[in-house]
Structure formats: structure tokens, C-alpha cells
C-alpha positions in Angstrom: 62.4 41.7 88.9 64.2 43.9 86.3 61.2 46.3 86.4 61.5 46.6 90.2 65.2 47.5 90.0 64.5 50.1 87.3 61.8 51.7 89.4 64.0 51.7 92.4 66.8 53.4 90.5 64.5 56.1 89.1 63.2 56.8 92.6 66.7 57.2 94.0 67.7 59.6 91.2 64.6 61.7 91.8 65.5 62.1 95.4 69.1 63.1 94.5 67.9 65.7 91.9 65.4 67.2 94.4 68.2 67.6 97.0 70.5 69.3 94.5 67.7 71.7 93.4 66.9 72.5 97.0 70.5 73.3 97.9 71.0 75.3 94.7 67.9 77.4 95.5 69.2 78.2 99.0 72.8 79.0 97.8 71.9 82.6 97.0 70.4 83.2 100.4 73.8 82.5 102.0 75.4 85.6 100.3 74.4 88.3 102.7 76.1 91.7 102.5 77.9 92.5 105.8 78.5 96.0 107.3 82.2 95.6 108.0 83.3 97.3 104.8 85.2 94.3 103.5 85.5 94.3 99.7 84.4 90.7 99.7 81.2 91.4 101.7 79.9 94.6 100.2 79.7 94.8 96.4 82.7 96.9 95.5 85.2 98.1 93.0 88.9 97.6 93.8 91.7 99.5 92.0 95.4 100.0 92.5 97.5 103.0 91.5 100.8 104.6 91.9 102.2 108.0 91.5 105.8 109.2 91.4 107.6 112.5 91.2 111.3 113.3 90.8 113.0 115.8 93.0 116.5 117.3 92.7 118.7 115.5 95.2 120.3 117.7 97.9 122.7 115.0 99.3 124.9 112.4 97.7 126.4 109.4 99.5 129.4 107.6 98.2 129.7 103.9 99.2 133.1 102.2 98.8 135.3 99.5 100.4 138.9 98.6 101.0 139.9 94.9 100.8 143.4 93.6 101.6 145.0 90.1 101.8 148.1 89.0 103.6 149.5 86.0 105.5 150.5 88.4 108.3 147.7 89.8 110.4 149.7 92.6 111.9 150.8 93.7 108.4 147.2 93.9 107.4 146.4 96.2 110.3 149.2 98.5 109.2 148.3 98.5 105.5 144.7 99.3 106.4 145.9 102.2 108.5 147.7 103.6 105.4 144.6 103.2 103.2 142.4 104.9 105.8 144.7 107.8 106.1 144.7 108.2 102.4 140.9 108.3 102.4 140.9 110.9 105.1 143.4 113.1 103.2 141.3 112.9 100.0 138.2 113.9 102.0 140.1 116.6 103.8 141.2 118.1 100.5 137.5 118.7 99.7 136.7 120.2 103.1 135.3 117.0 104.6 136.4 116.2 108.1 137.2 112.8 109.5 134.1 113.0 111.6 132.0 113.0 108.5 133.5 109.8 107.1 131.5 106.7 108.1 133.4 103.5 108.6 132.3 100.0 109.2 134.3 98.1 111.8 137.3 96.5 110.3 136.7 92.8 109.7 139.6 90.3 109.7 138.7 86.8 108.6 140.6 83.6 108.2 140.2 81.8 104.9 137.9 78.8 104.7 140.3 76.8 102.7 143.4 75.3 104.2 145.9 75.5 101.3 149.5 76.5 102.0 148.8 79.8 100.3 146.2 80.8 102.8 145.9 84.5 103.6 143.9 86.6 106.0 141.3 88.9 104.5 140.8 92.5 105.8 137.8 94.4 104.7 136.3 97.8 105.7 133.4 99.6 104.2 133.1 103.4 104.1 130.4 106.1 103.3 130.9 109.8 102.7 128.0 112.3 102.2 128.4 115.5 100.1 126.0 118.2 99.1 126.3 118.3 95.3 126.7 116.0 92.3 129.9 117.8 91.3 131.5 117.2 94.7 130.5 113.5 94.6 132.1 113.1 91.1 135.3 114.9 92.2 135.6 112.8 95.4 134.9 109.6 93.5 137.8 110.4 91.2 140.2 111.0 94.2 139.1 107.8 96.0 139.4 105.7 92.9 143.0 106.6 92.6 143.8 105.0 96.0 145.1 101.4 95.7 142.6 98.7 96.9 139.7 101.1 97.1 136.6 99.8 95.3 133.8 102.3 94.6 130.5 100.6 95.0 127.9 103.3 94.2 126.9 106.9 94.7 123.3 107.3 96.0 121.3 110.5 95.5 119.2 111.4 98.6 116.6 113.9 99.9 117.1 115.5 103.3 113.6 116.9 103.4 111.7 113.9 102.1 108.8 114.0 104.7 107.9 117.6 103.8 107.5 116.7 100.1 105.0 113.8 100.6 101.7 115.7 101.0 101.4 117.0 97.4 102.2 113.7 95.8 99.8 111.8 98.1 97.0 114.2 97.1 97.7 113.5 93.4 97.7 109.7 94.0 94.4 109.8 95.9 92.7 111.8 93.1 94.1 109.4 90.5 92.8 106.4 92.4 89.3 107.9 92.8 89.1 108.8 89.1 90.2 105.3 88.2 87.5 103.7 90.3 84.9 106.0 88.7 86.0 104.9 85.2 85.8 101.2 86.0 82.4 101.7 87.5 81.2 103.6 84.4 82.6 100.8 82.2 80.1 98.4 83.6 77.2 100.8 83.8 77.6 101.6 87.5 78.7 104.4 89.8 81.0 104.5 92.8 79.6 104.8 96.3 81.6 105.3 99.5 85.2 104.5 100.2 85.5 101.1 101.9 89.2 100.4 102.3 92.5 102.2 101.5 96.0 100.9 101.8 98.6 103.6 101.2 102.4 103.9 101.4 105.1 106.4 100.4 108.7 105.5 99.7 111.7 106.9 98.0 113.5 105.1 95.2 116.6 103.3 96.3 120.2 103.2 94.9 119.7 106.4 92.9 122.7 107.0 90.7 121.6 110.1 88.9 121.0 113.6 90.4 117.3 113.1 91.3 115.2 111.1 93.7 111.8 109.7 93.0 109.1 109.7 95.7 106.6 106.9 95.0 103.1 106.6 96.4 101.4 103.2 96.1 97.6 102.8 96.8 94.9 100.2 96.9 91.4 101.6 96.9 88.1 99.8 97.4 84.8 101.6 96.9 81.3 100.4 97.1 78.9 100.3 94.1 76.4 103.0 94.4 73.3 100.9 94.2 74.5 98.4 96.8 73.4 98.4 100.4 76.4 100.1 101.9 74.7 102.4 104.4 76.2 100.6 107.4 79.5 99.8 105.8 82.5 101.6 107.4 85.6 103.0 105.7 89.1 102.0 106.7 92.6 103.1 106.0 95.8 101.1 106.5 99.3 102.6 106.6 102.8 101.7 107.9 105.6 103.8 109.3 109.1 103.1 110.4 111.3 105.2 112.7 114.9 104.6 113.8 116.9 106.4 116.4 120.6 106.1 117.4 121.8 106.0 121.0 125.3 105.9 122.5 126.2 102.4 123.8 126.9 102.0 127.5 128.0 98.3 127.4 130.2 96.3 125.0 130.4 92.6 124.3 133.6 91.4 122.7 133.6 88.0 120.9 136.9 86.0 120.4 137.6 82.6 119.1 140.5 80.5 120.2 141.5 78.0 117.4 144.2 75.4 117.5 145.2 72.3 115.5 147.1 69.2 116.6 147.2 65.6 115.3 147.0 64.2 118.8 143.8 64.9 120.7 145.3 64.9 124.1 148.0 67.3 123.0 145.3 69.5 121.5 143.3 69.5 124.8 146.5 70.5 126.7 147.3 73.3 124.2 143.8 74.7 124.3 143.7 74.7 128.1 147.1 76.5 128.3 146.2 79.1 125.7 142.7 79.6 127.2 144.2 80.3 130.6 146.7 82.7 129.1 143.9 84.7 127.3 141.9 84.9 130.4 144.9 86.1 132.4 145.4 88.8 129.7 141.7 89.9 130.0 141.9 90.1 133.8 145.1 92.2 133.5 142.9 95.0 132.3 140.8 94.9 135.5 137.9 93.1 134.0 136.2 90.9 136.6 135.9 87.1 136.0 132.1 87.5 136.2 132.3 89.4 132.9 134.2 86.6 131.1 132.2 83.8 129.5 134.1 80.8 128.1 132.0 78.7 125.8 132.1 74.9 125.3 134.9 73.8 123.1 134.1 72.2 119.7 136.3 69.6 118.0 136.4 68.5 114.3 138.8 66.9 111.8 140.7 69.3 109.6 141.5 68.4 106.0 143.7 70.0 103.4 142.4 69.7 99.8 144.9 69.6 97.0 145.2 68.0 93.5 141.8 66.5 93.7 142.5 64.7 97.0 142.5 65.4 100.7 145.0 64.9 103.5 144.2 64.7 107.2 146.0 67.5 109.0 144.8 66.8 112.5 142.0 67.9 114.9 140.8 71.5 115.1 139.4 72.8 118.4 137.5 76.1 118.6 136.5 77.8 121.8 134.6 81.1 121.9 135.3 83.6 124.7 132.9 86.5 125.4 133.9 89.5 127.4 131.6 92.3 128.7 132.9 95.8 129.4 131.3 99.1 130.4 133.2 101.5 128.2 134.5 101.8 124.6 137.9 102.6 125.9 138.2 99.4 127.8 136.7 97.4 124.9 139.3 99.0 122.6 142.1 98.2 124.9 140.9 94.6 125.1 140.9 94.1 121.3 144.3 95.8 121.1 145.7 93.5 123.8 144.3 90.2 122.3 144.6 90.9 118.6 148.4 89.9 118.3 147.6 86.3 119.5 148.2 84.1 116.5 145.6 81.5 117.5 142.9 84.0 118.6 140.4 85.5 116.2 138.7 88.8 117.1 135.1 88.3 115.9 134.0 91.8 116.7 132.6 93.9 119.5 128.9 94.4 119.9 127.7 97.6 121.5 124.7 97.2 123.8 122.2 99.4 125.7 121.5 98.7 129.4 118.2 100.6 129.2 117.2 99.1 125.9 113.5 98.6 126.8 113.0 102.2 127.8 114.6 103.5 124.6 112.6 101.0 122.5 109.4 102.4 124.1 110.4 105.9 122.9 111.0 104.7 119.3 107.7 102.8 119.3 106.0 106.0 120.3 107.6 107.9 117.5 106.7 105.3 114.9 103.1 105.5 116.1 103.1 109.2 115.7 104.6 108.9 112.2 102.0 106.3 111.2 99.2 108.6 112.4 100.6 111.6 110.4 100.8 109.4 107.3 97.2 108.3 107.8 96.2 112.0 107.9 98.0 112.6 104.7 95.9 110.0 102.9 92.7 111.0 104.6 93.2 114.6 103.5 94.0 113.4 100.0 90.5 111.7 99.9 88.8 114.7 101.5 88.1 112.6 104.6 89.0 112.6 108.3 90.8 110.1 110.4 88.4 108.4 112.8 88.8 105.7 115.5 91.8 103.4 115.6 90.9 99.8 114.6 94.1 97.9 114.7 97.8 98.5 115.6 100.6 96.0 115.3 104.4 96.1 115.4 105.0 94.9 111.9 107.6 92.5 113.3 110.3 95.1 112.6 111.7 95.9 116.0 115.5 95.2 116.1 118.7 96.7 117.4 121.4 97.7 114.9 125.0 98.4 115.7 126.6 101.8 114.9 129.4 104.0 115.7 128.4 107.6 116.4 125.2 107.3 114.5 125.5 105.2 111.3 123.5 102.0 110.9 125.0 98.6 110.8 123.9 95.0 111.7 125.1 92.4 114.1 128.9 92.9 114.8 129.3 95.0 111.7 129.6 98.4 113.4 130.1 101.8 111.8 132.4 104.6 112.9 132.2 108.3 112.2 135.6 109.8 112.3 139.2 108.4 112.3 142.0 108.2 114.7 143.7 105.2 116.3 144.7 101.9 114.8 142.5 100.0 112.4 142.2 97.2 114.9 140.5 99.7 117.3 137.6 100.5 115.0 134.8 99.6 117.4 131.1 100.5 117.2 130.0 102.8 120.0 126.2 103.4 119.4 123.1 101.4 118.7 120.3 102.0 116.3 116.9 101.0 117.5 114.2 100.8 114.8 110.4 100.1 115.1 107.6 99.9 112.6 103.9 100.5 113.3 101.1 99.1 111.1 98.0 101.2 111.7 94.4 100.7 110.6 91.9 103.6 111.3 88.4 104.4 110.3 87.8 107.2 107.8 84.9 109.6 108.3 
């Protein structure tokens, strides 16, 4: 009986071994070079390289902010006006007009804590561009002397960046080809044809010196010369981004009505009364009711934290009111009218574009043209030609930014070029539309 079991086990093991040998012998047959040019399908050499070059900056942008605190909101507006005028005077003394001073929209925020010492916070960001490092240093000294002005940084920039890219791309391409040759020689091989290239050009950010670096990054895949690459195609992938600024033709103001009472029913009555009063104020400017959107009221308990404990202060109700207007003048008048209300917070005014889709189409077209131009730069650097387009995608970068007269901002954080008027009236009046194009083309 024992012999039969042993014979049976030997027989089973023999079958298993034969199966493993069979599959092992066929495993090599599954690796078949394909003609798509993919580095994983055609025997290839893959290298990465970068090249950079410094250029003397021809523009300097000073970035700074003013931040103020006070219990009285109206006093904050007045103090910010004083600081803004001091900034304009400093710029004017160096021949810089108010129109060339970029301002973010003034932000007034309530504190998140509920201590008795609570204060409102007012903050406004600024940018000023000058042509020389000497002018940037002199202006920085003047601005630093203004109370509550905090200098953030001075960035060196290039106005003619695009025109300087061709030469550095050529150097990067030659460097990548030479690197691939050396790696091939190191293993006793030679390079064949280009299979795939991914290239990008960018400038260094947050430059604090007097020069700007243009940086080219490349990934290059080349076939091994003795491989079967005759049908393999060559591909190039690039990305380009374009932004354009357009004057807004619609404005959406956002306001929050906030009240606190210990009795819920009293709170409901107070909110209803104040909401009706705010709506009446809005209508007094000739704004139709159809352009006023009153959101659902939220209710929560409010606590005051002090000495390691907490005390119930009552119930806090918050209700947002959105108002749409067709002009900056009317949007400005609306903020000016509602800002003094003690229980109303002005969250900001968002500029909009009625024909946004049409303008987006124009920006998308420009980003595609820029991507194609960049592809030609890399193709020329490799002594090749751009062939058929293989793939295009949007890079998931399409968005609308908020600006005033041409400077970028996000969400409600608008930017203004030029002064005038009260701080509370700093409202964005243009929109930046940005689009990115990812492009893959054949190389011939």
C-alpha cells in the first residue's frame, strides 16, 4: 500500500514539473515587440535631462500687504484709505502712477474667536512692477517705512521669455541625445531612432536676485540600434498654458447676515426684520427682486471660551444674500450702501462674464497654438519635423480667475489696478480665463 502511494505521488509531481517547464518555455514567446513606439514594447534606452540658463531680469515685481485690526469696521475702512494713499504717494514719487499699482480687493473678516477683545481684520495685498533692480530697492525702502506695510518679496521677471526659449531647447535636445548615446555605449550598444520625447520649458519662480533662470526638462526614449524598430513611430508630448483677461459685464455680490440671541424665537424675528431691511436697501438702488437670492438660514449654538471653560452665549443665525448687478458702478454702490450694517458681512463681489463660453473658446485656441509652437521648438532641437497629431487634452486646467483691470486673482479675491474711491469700494472688474493644452504629435 505504501509503495502505491509513493508511486502516485511521484506521478503527480512529474505532471506538475512538466507543466511548469511547458509554461516556462512559452513565456519568451509572449514578449513580442510592438510597433507603437512605447519604451516598454520596443527595446529602448530612456534618459532624462535638464538645461537652464540665466538671463538678466528686465522687470521686478514688489509684493506687499497692509493688515489692520480694529473693533470698529468703519474706522478700518478709513485707516486703510490712509495707508493706500501713502502707498500711492510713495509710488508717485518714483514716477509710478496709481494705474500701475495692483491691488487685491480689500478683505474685512470677523474673528473666529468670540472673546470680548474681538477685532475685525482688514487685509489688502498689493503689487508694483518696476524696470530695474535699483528702482525696486528704492521703492522697497519707501514702502517699508509706511506703518502696517509688510514687504513679502521682490520677484525678478522676464518680459520676453518666449523669444529666449529656442536656443536653450536646442541645447537640451543635444544634451539628451548625447546622454542616450553614452548609456548605449556603456552596454555595448548604439542608439537607433527616437521613440518618445516629453519636453517642457519653465522659468524659475520667486526670483529674489537680478536674474531669471529658464529651465528645460526633457525625457527621451530611443530604440537600441539592433532592435526591430522599423515600424516604431516617434512621439513628442508638450504642454502649454495661456491666460487672457476680459472686462466683466456682470457682478455677483455676496453678503452674510449674522445675528445672535439667547431665545430662538426672538432670533427668528430679528433675522426676518433685518433681512427685509437689507432687501429694501438693495431694491432702493433699482435692483429687481429677480436678481436677489436669499439663501436658507443656518442656526448653531455660540460659545465663548475663556479661562479653560466655555459659556453659552446664545444661538447664532447666518443667512447669505446674493445680488447680481450689470455694472461695476452699481455693484460698488451696493457695497457702499450695505457695508455700514453692523450685522451684515460683505463677503466680496465676484465679476462674471456673460459670454464666458465664447471667450473660453478663444483662449483654448490660443493654448493649442502655443502647444504646437512649443512642439516645433523641440522637434527642431532634435532635427526632426512635427507630424500628425496623436492626442489632445485640456489638462484639466480651465478655470476663471477674478481680476480688476487685468491682474490675476482667485475666487472673490479680486485685484485692482489704480486707486481712487473708498477702500470698501475696491471691487474686481475683469476676469482672467486660463486654459492648458496637452499635445502629443508624431515626429518625422
